[in-house]
N, C-alpha and C positions, 0 to 999 in steps of 0.2 A: 678324917678323910685326907688323902694325899693332896697336897697343893700341886696340881699338874703343871701350872705355869712356872712355879719355882723350880720344880724338878727339870722342866724343859730348859730353864735359864742355866741351871747347874750343868746340865749335859752339854749345852752349847759352849759354855766356857771350857769344860773339861776336854771336849773333843777338839775344839779349835786350838787350845794350848798344846794338845798332843800333836796335832798336825804341824804347828809352828816349831815344835821341838824335834821334828824328824831330823836326824843328823844329815847334814849336807856334806857328802864325801866325794872323793875321786872315783868311788865305785860307780857312780852314775855315768861318768864319761866312759869308763871301761865297759859297762853294760851296753850302752848305746853303740859303742864301737863293735862289740861282739854281734849285736843284732844287725847292724848295717853290713858288716862283713859277711854274715850268713846269707843275707838277702843278695848281696853282690855275687856270691858263689852258688846261687841257685838253691840255697837252703831256706828254711822257714823257722819261725819261732814256735816252740811247743811249750805250752803252759800246763801246769798241773797243781793240784792241791786237793785236800780232803775236806768234806763238809763245807762250811761257810767260806773257807779259803779257796776251795775248789770253785765256788760260784764266782768269787772275785777273779780267779785265774781265767775262768771262761769268759768273763766280761772283758778282761784285758786282751784276750786273744781276738775277740770279735772286733774290738776297737783298732787293734793293729791291722787286722785284715782290711778294714775299711779305709785305712790311711797308708796303704802301699806296702805293708810287710805281710806276706802270707803267714798266717798263724792258725794253729789249731789247739784245742784243749784235749788233753789226754787224761782220762780218768785213771788214777794210779792203780785201782783194783783191776779194772778192765785190761790194763797194760800187762798184767800177769796172766791174762787169758787170751793173748794173741794181738791185742791192740798196740803192743810195743812195736809191731811191724811198721807203724806209721813213721818211725824215726828214720832219717837218712843221714849220711855221714857229715854233711855240711850244715845240719840243723844246730840250733842253740836252744837250751831248755831254760825256762823261767819257772821256778818252783816256789810255792808259797806255803809257809808253815809258821804260825805264831810261836809255837813251842820250840820249833827248831829241831824236833826229834820225832815227828809224826812217822810211825813205823812204815806206813805204806809209801811215804815219800822217800824215806831212807832206802827202802827196798827198790824203789824206782830208779834211784841214782845208781845202785849196784847193777841193776838189770841193763840200764842204758849204757853204762860203761862196759858191761860185758859184751854188748853188741858193737859199740863204737867207743873204744877206750879214750879217744881224744876229744869226744863230744864235750863242748863247753857248757857249764852249769852256772846260772845266775840264781841266787836265792834271796827272797825277801822274808825276813824273819824277825821275831821279837827276842831272839836268843842268839846273840852273836858268838857265843861260846859253845853252841850245840853241835851235834854231829853233822847236821846239814851245812852249817856255816863252815865247818872244817873241811867238808868235801867240795865246797863251791869254788869256782874260779873267781866269782865276784859275790860278795855278801853285802846286801843292802839292809841295814839295821833300822827297824821302825822306831827305835828309842825305848820300846818296852813299856809304854804308858799303861796304867791299869785300865781294865774294862769299866765302863760306866754302869754296866749291869750291877744291880744291888747285891747280887751273889758273888760278883767278881769272876764269873765263869763264862757267861754268854758272849760270844764274839760280837763286839760292838765297836769300841774304840779301835781295836786292832784291825778290823776290816775297813774302817774308815781310813786309817793310815795307809793300808795296803792299796786301797783304791786310788788315793792321791799319789802314791809312789808309782803306780802303774801309769797314771796320767803324766807324770814327769818323764817317764821313759818314752811314752808315745809322742809327746810334744817335741822332745829333744830329737827323737828319731825322724819326725817329720821335717824338722829344721835341717838335720844333717843330710837328708836325702833330697831336699828341695821340693817336697811334695806340694802340689798346687791345687787350687780350686778346680781346675780342669781335670786333674788326676782324680780328685775326689768324685767328681760328677760321673766319671767313667765306671766307678765302682758302686755308686749309690744312685740307682735309677728311680726308685719309688719314693713315695711319701713327700712330706714337707721338705726334708733335708735334700732329697734328690732334686726337687724343683728349685730350691734356693741355691744349690750349688751350680745350677746352670744359668742363673741370673747374672747380668753384668755386675762386676765387682764395683760396688759403690765408691770404694776408695780410689779406683782407677778411672771411674766415669762419674765424677761429681755432677750433680744437676745444677 
């Protein structure tokens, strides 16, 4: 019988090491600058990915929207059936593909540039030599750590790294735009976080 706790221990070590070894590059500054510039010129962030990468891309978009950067998820297949129309000239795209050659995402780049040739593309990928990396204005490499899946196939480690990399972009963009607790409260009215965002800042109002 599988030792569940030992497997858990091994996964925690493997995924934490993968995150620690994500390459820290100038690409993050460039990506944040593109996102901030798009926002300043009335554009938005458009994220995309297929499968599990698409789910991470969707999450990144919603997090950006709640922190002051208008963002939407564009399904790459639906883009070929009219949803590409959501793109505007001042937008910037953030595309996720671990293989770096997902056919639907490669096609999306071609379609997007066919509509707006100067549209900027940021790519998060586990393949810095792939076709998507070659087409990107900014390529953010995950480091390419192997999946913890025993088959080496199921997106596990790769999606963890992409989630963290999305967090890096969100947090740095918040710092670059000076996004405040008050700004957050205006965008998040319901639930625990909405209530908490409207409470006095404990750091500024110590008891």
